[in-house]
C-alpha positions in Angstrom: 7.7 -26.5 27.4 7.7 -28.1 23.9 11.0 -28.4 22.0 11.7 -29.2 18.3 15.2 -29.6 16.8 16.0 -28.5 13.3 12.8 -26.5 13.0 12.2 -24.0 10.2 15.1 -22.8 8.0 17.6 -23.3 10.9 19.2 -26.7 10.4 20.4 -28.0 13.7 18.7 -25.2 15.7 16.1 -25.5 18.4 12.7 -24.0 19.0 11.0 -23.9 22.4 7.5 -22.8 23.2 4.7 -23.3 25.8 1.4 -24.9 25.1 -2.0 -24.3 26.7 -2.9 -27.7 28.1 -6.6 -27.1 27.5 -6.4 -25.9 23.9 -3.1 -27.4 22.7 -2.2 -24.0 21.2 1.0 -22.1 21.7 0.6 -19.8 24.6 3.3 -17.6 26.2 7.0 -17.3 25.4 8.6 -18.9 22.3 12.2 -18.7 21.3 14.4 -20.1 18.5 18.1 -20.9 18.9 20.8 -21.4 16.4 22.7 -24.7 16.2 25.4 -23.2 18.4 22.8 -22.5 21.1 22.8 -18.7 20.6 19.4 -17.0 20.6 18.0 -16.1 17.1 14.6 -14.8 18.0 12.0 -14.6 20.8 8.4 -13.5 21.0 5.2 -14.3 22.9 2.2 -16.3 21.6 -1.4 -15.8 22.4 -4.1 -18.3 21.2 -1.5 -20.1 19.0 -0.2 -17.0 17.2 2.6 -14.5 17.7 1.4 -11.5 19.7 2.9 -8.2 20.9 6.6 -7.6 20.2 9.4 -10.0 19.4 13.1 -9.6 19.1 15.6 -10.8 16.5 19.3 -11.3 17.6 22.5 -11.4 15.5 25.1 -14.1 15.7 27.0 -12.0 18.3 24.0 -11.8 20.6 23.1 -8.2 19.9 19.5 -7.3 19.2 19.2 -6.5 15.5 15.4 -6.1 15.0 12.1 -5.7 16.7 8.8 -7.0 15.3 5.3 -6.1 16.4 2.4 -8.5 15.9 -1.4 -7.8 16.2 -3.9 -10.0 18.0 -4.3 -12.1 14.8 -0.6 -12.9 14.7 -0.1 -10.6 11.7 3.3 -8.8 11.4 2.3 -5.1 11.6 5.7 -3.5 11.9 9.4 -4.3 12.0 12.4 -2.2 12.7 16.0 -3.4 11.9 19.5 -2.2 12.4 22.0 -2.2 9.6 23.3 -5.6 11.0 19.6 -6.8 10.9 19.3 -5.9 7.2 22.7 -7.6 6.5 21.4 -10.7 8.3 18.2 -10.7 6.1 20.2 -10.3 2.9 22.6 -13.1 4.0 19.7 -15.4 4.5 18.2 -14.5 1.1 21.5 -15.0 -0.6 22.0 -18.4 1.1 18.4 -19.5 0.1 18.9 -18.3 -3.5 22.2 -20.1 -3.8 20.6 -23.3 -2.5 17.9 -23.0 -5.2 20.4 -22.0 -7.9 18.8 -18.6 -8.4 21.1 -16.4 -10.5 21.3 -13.3 -8.2 23.3 -12.0 -5.3 22.4 -9.0 -3.0 24.8 -6.9 -1.0 24.1 -4.3 1.6 25.8 -0.9 0.8 24.2 0.9 3.8 20.8 1.0 5.5 19.1 2.6 2.5 21.0 1.2 -0.5 21.5 -2.3 -1.9 23.7 -3.8 -4.6 21.8 -6.4 -6.7 23.9 -8.6 -9.1 22.1 -10.7 -11.7 23.9 -13.5 -13.7 22.9 -13.8 -17.3 24.5 -16.9 -18.7 25.8 -17.0 -22.3 25.5 -13.3 -22.9 28.1 -10.9 -24.2 28.1 -7.1 -23.7 26.3 -5.3 -26.5 24.1 -2.2 -26.9 20.8 -4.0 -27.6 21.2 -6.1 -24.4 22.1 -2.9 -22.4 19.0 -1.1 -23.7 16.7 -4.1 -23.0 18.1 -4.4 -19.4 17.7 -0.7 -18.7 14.1 -0.8 -19.8 13.1 -4.0 -18.0 15.1 -4.0 -14.7 12.6 -1.6 -13.0 9.9 -4.2 -13.9 11.8 -7.1 -12.3 9.8 -8.4 -9.2 13.0 -9.9 -7.6 14.6 -6.5 -7.6 11.5 -4.4 -6.7 10.5 -6.6 -3.8 13.7 -5.5 -2.0 12.1 -2.0 -1.7 9.4 -3.7 0.4 11.4 -5.4 3.2 9.4 -4.6 6.3 10.9 -2.0 8.6 13.7 -1.1 6.2 13.7 2.1 4.1 15.6 1.1 1.0 15.9 4.1 -1.3 18.1 2.9 -4.2 19.2 -0.5 -5.6 22.3 -0.6 -7.8 21.7 -3.3 -10.3 24.6 -5.0 -12.2 24.0 -7.6 -14.8 27.0 -9.8 -15.4 27.9 -12.9 -17.4 29.9 -16.0 -16.2 33.2 -14.1 -16.8 31.9 -11.3 -14.6 31.9 -9.0 -17.6 29.4 -6.2 -16.9 26.5 -6.4 -19.4 24.7 -3.4 -17.9 24.5 -1.5 -14.7 22.1 1.1 -13.4 20.7 2.5 -10.2 17.0 2.2 -9.6 15.3 4.5 -7.1 12.3 3.4 -5.1 9.8 5.4 -7.2 11.2 4.0 -10.5 10.4 0.4 -9.6 7.1 -0.5 -11.3 6.9 -4.3 -10.6 4.3 -5.3 -8.1 6.0 -7.6 -5.5 4.4 -11.0 -5.2 2.7 -11.0 -8.6 
């Protein structure tokens, strides 16, 4: 059994996996624990890649997601509970805050998100509102949220605010209204 502390995005956590002594590749069970020792995720490896199904666990120990990998280690499906979606959003918000990205996401329910974008130095006005309404559905940061694997997001409520939390514009974008191509 191989072990590595502080692996991945989990500072202070621990990863454990088995290695095939002949190939040196990961083979068999792998699991990742949080810094407090609680299980974060577990899956099986085959020929050095994730294979079959894997489970994701919440901070309280409940299973919050199941992922399925093909023989090439490619994620082919993922199902999440509402707590699983909240966990993903919490991770995205924490990562965005660390990189000083000016947005915050909040889960409303399993099919709806609230997306707040900070626009510094702006004041509410009609021209800004019109620009935002025309361009928000083209924003890749917003539209990529519709493509979280295993989650069926139907609407995203977008609120643009300034440093004083004055609302510059707000709108609701449905999945079919988002025209940005994620990842481009």
